[in-house]
C-alpha positions as CSV (number, residue, x, y, z in Angstrom):
1,M,117.9,-56.1,1.3
2,I,119.2,-53.5,3.8
3,R,117.0,-50.6,5.0
4,E,116.9,-48.2,7.9
5,M,115.7,-49.7,11.2
6,T,112.3,-48.7,12.4
7,H,110.4,-49.1,15.7
8,T,108.5,-52.1,14.3
9,D,111.9,-53.9,14.0
10,L,112.9,-53.5,17.7
11,N,111.4,-56.8,19.0
12,R,113.3,-58.8,16.4
13,V,116.5,-56.8,16.8
14,S,116.2,-57.3,20.6
15,E,115.9,-61.1,20.1
16,L,119.0,-61.1,17.9
17,E,120.9,-59.1,20.5
18,K,120.1,-61.7,23.2
19,E,121.2,-64.5,20.8
20,L,124.5,-62.8,19.8
21,F,125.8,-60.8,22.8
22,T,126.5,-61.4,26.4
23,L,125.6,-57.8,27.2
24,P,122.7,-57.2,24.9
25,W,121.0,-53.9,24.4
26,G,117.3,-53.9,25.2
27,I,114.4,-52.5,23.2
28,E,114.6,-49.2,25.2
29,D,118.3,-48.8,24.2
30,F,117.5,-49.0,20.5
31,K,114.4,-46.9,20.9
32,H,116.5,-44.2,22.5
33,E,118.9,-44.3,19.6
34,L,116.2,-44.1,17.0
35,E,114.3,-41.3,18.8
36,N,116.9,-39.2,20.7
37,N,120.3,-39.6,19.2
38,E,120.7,-37.3,16.2
39,F,124.1,-38.8,15.4
40,A,122.8,-42.4,15.3
41,H,122.2,-44.5,12.1
42,Y,120.7,-48.0,12.4
43,Y,120.0,-50.5,9.6
44,V,118.5,-53.9,9.3
45,L,119.3,-56.7,6.8
46,L,116.5,-58.8,5.6
47,E,116.5,-62.3,4.1
48,E,113.1,-63.3,2.7
49,D,111.4,-60.5,4.7
50,E,112.9,-61.6,8.0
51,I,115.5,-59.5,9.8
52,V,118.7,-61.6,10.0
53,G,121.2,-58.8,10.7
54,Y,121.6,-55.2,11.8
55,C,124.1,-52.6,12.5
56,G,124.4,-49.2,14.1
57,F,126.9,-46.4,14.2
58,W,127.2,-42.8,15.2
59,T,128.6,-40.1,12.9
60,L,130.3,-37.5,15.1
61,Y,131.6,-34.8,12.8
62,E,134.8,-36.2,11.2
63,Q,134.6,-39.6,13.0
64,A,132.2,-42.5,12.9
65,Q,131.9,-45.0,15.7
66,I,130.4,-48.4,15.1
67,T,128.1,-49.3,18.0
68,T,126.9,-52.7,17.0
69,I,126.8,-55.2,14.2
70,G,125.3,-58.6,14.3
71,V,124.0,-61.4,12.1
72,T,121.9,-64.3,13.4
73,K,123.9,-67.5,13.8
74,S,121.8,-69.3,11.2
75,A,122.7,-66.7,8.5
76,Q,126.4,-66.3,9.3
77,G,128.8,-67.1,6.5
78,K,126.7,-65.6,3.8
79,G,128.5,-62.3,3.5
80,Y,125.8,-60.4,5.4
81,A,128.2,-58.8,7.9
82,S,130.3,-57.6,5.0
83,Q,127.3,-56.0,3.4
84,L,126.5,-54.2,6.7
85,M,130.1,-53.1,7.0
86,Q,129.9,-51.6,3.5
87,V,126.7,-49.7,4.4
88,I,128.4,-48.3,7.5
89,E,131.4,-47.2,5.4
90,D,129.4,-45.7,2.6
91,C,127.1,-43.7,4.9
92,S,130.0,-42.5,7.0
93,C,131.8,-41.3,3.9
94,K,128.8,-39.5,2.7
95,E,128.5,-37.8,6.1
96,G,132.1,-36.5,5.7
97,C,133.7,-38.8,8.3
98,E,137.4,-39.3,8.0
99,T,137.7,-42.3,10.3
100,L,135.7,-45.2,11.5
101,S,136.4,-46.8,14.9
102,L,135.0,-49.7,17.0
103,E,135.7,-51.8,20.1
104,V,135.8,-55.6,19.9
105,R,136.4,-58.2,22.5
106,V,139.9,-59.6,22.4
107,S,138.4,-63.1,22.3
108,N,136.2,-62.3,19.3
109,T,138.5,-63.5,16.5
110,P,135.9,-63.8,13.8
111,A,134.8,-60.2,14.2
112,Q,138.4,-59.1,14.2
113,K,139.1,-60.9,11.0
114,L,136.0,-59.2,9.4
115,Y,137.3,-55.8,10.5
116,E,140.8,-56.5,9.3
117,K,139.4,-57.5,5.9
118,F,137.9,-54.0,5.7
119,G,141.2,-52.4,6.5
120,Y,140.8,-51.8,10.3
121,I,143.9,-51.8,12.4
122,T,144.2,-52.3,16.2
123,I,145.4,-49.1,17.7
124,N,145.0,-49.7,21.4
125,T,143.6,-52.1,24.0
126,R,140.9,-50.9,26.4
127,K,141.5,-52.7,29.7
128,S,138.5,-54.3,31.4
129,Y,136.2,-52.7,28.9
130,Y,133.3,-55.2,29.2
131,S,131.4,-55.1,32.5
132,D,130.2,-58.7,32.4
133,N,133.6,-60.3,32.7
134,H,136.1,-57.4,32.5
135,E,137.4,-58.6,29.3
136,D,139.7,-56.3,27.4
137,A,138.6,-54.7,24.0
138,F,140.7,-53.9,21.1
139,L,140.1,-50.4,19.7
140,M,140.3,-50.7,16.0
141,M,140.2,-47.8,13.5
142,K,140.2,-47.2,9.8
143,A,140.8,-44.0,7.7
144,I,138.0,-43.5,5.2
145,G,138.6,-40.0,4.0
146,G,134.9,-38.9,3.8
147,S,133.6,-37.1,0.8
148,N,130.8,-35.2,2.4
149,E,128.8,-35.5,-0.9
């Protein structure tokens, strides 16, 4: 089941961030997104009532930007990331967005393959994008032709 993220989810989401990312967002980062960012959309994916995945994105008029997507390592390979990607795409389309974009580490081949499966293409490289090790990021984008319905 996928539902909107709430404040009661933040401890678990923060745990997953630390498991999955070298530059994890903290609880306060997610709290800010939920409370103060009118462009933000965050969802959690549950397996047997436990949060095993989550995603976030911003809808900025005609463009949506994916901010995060993650699935706990023990639940990877079950298609959950694809389900979260579909939620992002569906919601962005309904918001009238024409494009979706994201940044991904050049070393993160599994994520790149997921995005390519959804039709994203690499349009640029952002040099030294990540502050922890100055790794480059690929800027990937997809046209979605939002319906605004």
